[in-house]
N, C-alpha and C positions, 0 to 999 in steps of 0.2 A: 687761350694758349694754343699755339700751332700744334697740330697732331704730329706725333713722331712715327706713326705707322705709314710705311711706304712700300712700294714694290721693290724688292731687292734686285740689285744688278751687280753683284760682287763676283770676283774671281775666287769662288770658294775653294776650288781644288788647289790653286796655287798656295793660298794661305794655309790650307790643311796640310799640304806636303811639307811646308816650312815648319809648321807647328810640330808635325810628327818627328822631324829631325831633332828638335829640342826635347820632345817627349821621350825619345830613346834614352836620354841620359837618366831620366827618372826611372824608367823601366829597368835600366841596367842596375841602378842602385838597389831596387827591390829584389832583382834576381840575385844580386851579390849577397844579400842577406839570407836568401832561401837555399840557393844551390849548395852551400857547404853542408847542409843537413843531410844531403844524399850520402855523404861519406860517414855519417854518424850511425851509431847503433840505433835502429828504429824501433826497438821494443817499447819505447815510451809512448808510442802512438796508440797503445792499447788502452784498456779501461783503468788499469792500476798505475799509480805514480811510481816513479823511479826512486829507490832508496837514496836518501841524502848521504853524501860522503861523510866520513868520520870527522873531518875538520870543518865545522860549520862556519868559522870565521872566514877561511879562504873561499869557501863556497859562496857565502854572501857577498864577499868582495867581487868575485868573478861574476856573479849574477847581476849585481848592481852596475858593474862596469859595462856589461852588455846593454842594460836598460838605458844608461846614460848615452851610450853610442846610438842606440835606436832613436832616442829623443832628438839627437842632433841630426841624424839621417832624415827623420821625419820632417824636421824644420827645413832642411835643404830641399827635400822633395816638394814640400808645400811652396817654398820660394820659387823653385824651378817651374812648377806648374802655373803659378800666378803670373810669372814673367812671360812664359810661353803663351798663356791665354791673352794677356794684355797686349803683347807685341804682334800676335799673329792670328788668333782665332776669335777674339771676343766680338769684334764687329761683324764678321761673317756669321757667327753664331746668333747674334742678335737679329741679323737680317733673316736668317732661317726662321727664328721664332716669330718675327714680324710676318713673314709670308704664311706661316701656319695659322696666324691669328687674323689675317685679313678677312677671311670669310666670316669671322665673328664680329664684323663691324669694327674692326680695328680695336680689339679689346686689349687695352694696355696691361691690365692684371694678368690676362692669359699669356701675353707676350713675355712678361716677367717670369711667370711660372714655367713656361717652356724653356726659356733661357736657363733659369736656375736649375731646373731638373737635369738638363744636359750637363751643365757645369758641375753639379754635385755628383751625379752618378759616374761621370767620366773619371773624376778624381778617385772615387771609391774603387773603381776597377784598377786604376794604376797603383793605388796604395794597398790593395788587397794582399799581395804577397808579403809585404812588410807587416801588415796587421796579423796575418796568419802566423808568421814567425814569432812576433812579439807576444801575441795573446794566446797562442796555442802551443807551438813548438817549444818555446823557451820556458813557459810555465810548466809543461810536462817534463822537460829535461831536468828541471830542478825540483821536481816532486811537489809542486805547489798546486797544480790544477787537478781537479777530479772530474772534469768534463770529458765526455766523448766528443768525437768530431761533430756528430749530429747536433748535440746539445750546444756546443760552441757556436756552430753556424746559426742555430735557431735563436740563441740569445743575441748574437751579433746582428742578425737581421732585424730583430725587434728593436734593438738600440739604434740601429741605422735609420729605420723607418721613423722612429720618434724624433731623432735628430733632424732628419729631413723635414718632417712636418713643422717642427718648431722654428727651424732656421728659415724655411720657406715663408712662414708667417712674418718673421722679422724682416726679411728682404722685401716682401710685398709692402709692408708698412713703411719701410725706409724709402722705397721709390715712389710710393703714393705721396709721402711728405715732400720728397725732392721735387716731384711734379707740381705740387700745389703751393709749396712754401719755399721757393728756391732760395730766397735771401736769408731766411732764418731757419732753414731746415734742421740744422744741428741742434738748435734749442728745442724745437718741437720733438725731434727724434729722441733727444736725451730724456725728455719728460716721459715719453711713451715707453722707452726701454727701461727706465727706472721703475715705472708702475708695473711693467711686465715682470721685472725681477722680484718685486715685492709679492706679487701674486704667486709666482712660481715658488718662492721661498715658503709661502704658507701652504701651498697645495702639494709640494713635492712628497712629503711623507705619506700622504693619504691617496694621492693619485698616481704619482710616478713610480715610487718605490715598489708598490704592490704589483706593478707590471712585471717586475723581475724577481721579486722574492716574496715568499709568504711571510706576512708580518702578524705576530700574535702576541698578546700580553704575556708577560712572564707569570707562570703559574706557581712557582715556588713561593709559598706564603712566608717562610722564614726570611727568604731573600728580599721579598717585597717589604716585609716588616722592618728590615734594616735600611732599605733605600728610600722609601717614600717619606719617612719622617725627616731624612736629610734634605730632601727636596723642599719640604714645607718650611724647614728652618731657614733655607736659603731664599725663601720668598718665591718659590717656583710652584705654580699650580699646574702640575703635569697632566697632560692628556693621557698619560700612562707610561709604563716602562715596558718596552717591547723587545722581542727578539726576532731576528730574520734568519731564514735557513740558508746562510752563506755556505754551509758545508756541502751543498749540492754542487757547487762550482769550484771551491778551493779550500785549502786547509788554513788559509790566512785568517787572522782574527782582527776585529775592529769594533769600535763603538763610536757613537756620535750623538750630538744634540741637534735636533732638526725641528723645523716647523716654526710657525708664529702664532701667537694667541692660543686658540683652542686646539690647534694642531701641534703645539709644542710637546715634544716627547724625547726621551732618551732611548736610543736603540742599540742593542747589543747583538753581535753575531752569535749564532749558536756555537760556533767554534770557540769563542771566548768563554761563554758560560760553561761549556763542557770541560774546559781544561784549566780554568782559573779557580782558586779558592775563594770562599766568600769574602775574605779580607782583601784579596787582590781585586775582586769585582767592586768592592766598596771604594777602593782607591781610584779605580777607573771611573766609577760613577761620580765621585767627588771632582775629578778632573773635568768631566763634562758639565757638572754644575757650575764650575768656575767660569765657563763661557757665559752662563746666564748672569751670575753675580756681577761680572765685569762688563756686561752688556756687549759682548763681542759681536753677536749677530747684527745688532743695530749699528755698531761702529763699522763693521765690514760693509754693510749695505750703504751707509753714508759715504764711506771712502770709495766704494765701487761706483756709486752714482756720480760723485765728483770726477772720478776717472773717466767715466763714460762721457760726461759733458766736455772734459778737457780733450779727450781723444777725438770726439766728433768735431769740436771747434778746430783742432789742428788739421783734421782731415778736410774740413771746409777750405781752410787757407791753402793747404798743399794741393788739393785737387784742382783748385782754380789756377794754380801755377803750372801743374803738370798736364792737365787735360788739353790745353791748347797745343801742346807738343804731340798730342796723340794722333794728329793728322798724318804724321810721317809714316804711320803703320796702318791707320784705319780709315781716315777720311777720304783717301784717294779711291776707296771702294764705294763710298756713299756720297761723295760730292761736297763734303764740308767737314768741319771739325765736330767732334763728338761732344754734345752738351752734357752738363753735369747730371741732369736727370735721366740720361740714357742708361739703360741697364747694362750696356756694354762697358760702362765705367766700373762695374763691380770688381774685377780683378785689381784695378788700381786702388780702389777704396780699401779692399782687404789687405793689400800690400802696406798701405799707410797705417791702417789700424793694427795690423800684425806687427809691424816694426815698432810702433808705439808700445804695444803690449810686451814685446820681448825686452825692450829697454827698461820698462817698469818692473818686469818680473823679479829681478833680484831685490828690489826695494819692497815689493809686496811680500816676498818670501821672508825678508828680514823682519817686517812688521808682524807677519804671521808667527814667526818663531818667538817674538816678544810676547804675543798673546798666549801662545802655548806655554811659555815659561810661567806666566801669571797663573794659568790653570794648574800647572804642576805645583806651584807654591801653595795655591789654595788647597789642593788635595792633601799635601803634606801637613799643612797647618790644621786642616779639618779632621783628618784621621789620626794624626800623631803616630803614624805607623810607617816609617821609612823603609823598613824591611819588606813590607808588603808591596810598597811602591817599587822597590828595586827588583823584587822577584817578578812583578807584573811586567816591568820593562824588559827583563831578560826573556820572559816567555813571548812577549810581542816580537822581540828581535828574532827569536828562534822560529816562530811560526811564520813570520813574514819575510824571513831572510833579509832583515834590515842590516845595512852596513853600520856597525856600531860606532865606528870612528872614521868617517870619511875625511878627506883633505879639506882644507879651508876653502879652496876654490869650488869644490863640489858642493859643499854646504852652502856657500854664497849663491851659487847658480840654481841649485835644484831643491834644496830642503826648505819646506814650509813648517817643519817641526824641528826642534833641536835634536841633534844626533843622540842616540841612545846613551852613549858614553857620558855625554854632558848631563843628561837627565839623571843618570845614576849618580854621578859625582855630586850633583846638587842635592840629591836625597841623602847621600852620605854626610855631607857637610851640615845639612839640616838636622840629621839624626844625632849629631853631637850636642845639640842644644838640650835644654831642660824640657821635661814633660813628654818625652817620646816613649813609645812602647818598646819594651825589650823583646828581642826575638826569643821564641821558644814557648 
């Protein structure tokens, strides 16, 4: 195969100036989200959270409306960035990466790494104001965050470095496969990415989670004595019941079933364990067991794998139609059209995959809500304690500032769990049946 490393001869300055013109729109959006805070009371920038207003429902609606808006703005920023890169800077950036790797005997992996590093960190700089507003300012404004600015920056940097390392690995693998298996690259990449997802699902609770939170077994023997037999009855050989120190960052509460095989475990946040009664913890635990009983992790991995194959096959078809048109903005700088295995195609690839993911997201959320309803029903049937379920839902809504009753469109677009109001109503209707525990 012909080498793709060559001495660049592009008008980098012209492309960069045009790119920066488009980039200004993204920067303006970021600034628009941050500048209004200058007129706010800035006392929440300190160590303590701001007291929550007396009307929690209106506060949660306001908080969630802002979060929805930030999601939309983030999508628009990502779209603008990818379009600007694809139209103006991707080919010159690849030629810069090529020139930097020529001395390394035309090292293609190095070329890909240099290109992606510039691509990744440039977007991080552009989106940083929005991330700061969403992850720090807004969370403090509504009394949710317990992080100081230094802790927030440290945790953010750690997460960013992890995301960069993992995504760089995937990009390197992708373009290695594109380089060597051009005709059937989507099939090979689908197999590799599916295997990667399986490995990460198994390793996440023992390798990834401890990077951010201290994870320790629950020491309360009475609580363990209530939960572990439930797991055995459900056919789950747990690696343990663990808690994480989520309280160092936030007052939010959560629980999850994580891991595969010997790493399978149920994890509670310490914020949940400290504020929920044993009966409420039992209901939450039963909900997580429902994911195991109904084999939800396996189903999601299977559906995720099929989605990956479908997305990559679609990308293969569309890229072959789109890339020949790429010469109007890139090939004039390099003397020909950009081939499929050229790393300069990455923004177009991400545009196609991103559009596919956005279209599928409401369907994935609907399926996720179906799975969560199954777990709620399992928890209600297993514990026969609808009152504990209802009080647990109320506490989760209060601690997480959840919108109890969002509109149908918001639920359709954003919610991967049923809204709190629907979960409570289901528990009430279930509680009218025989065999349930009375309150008191």
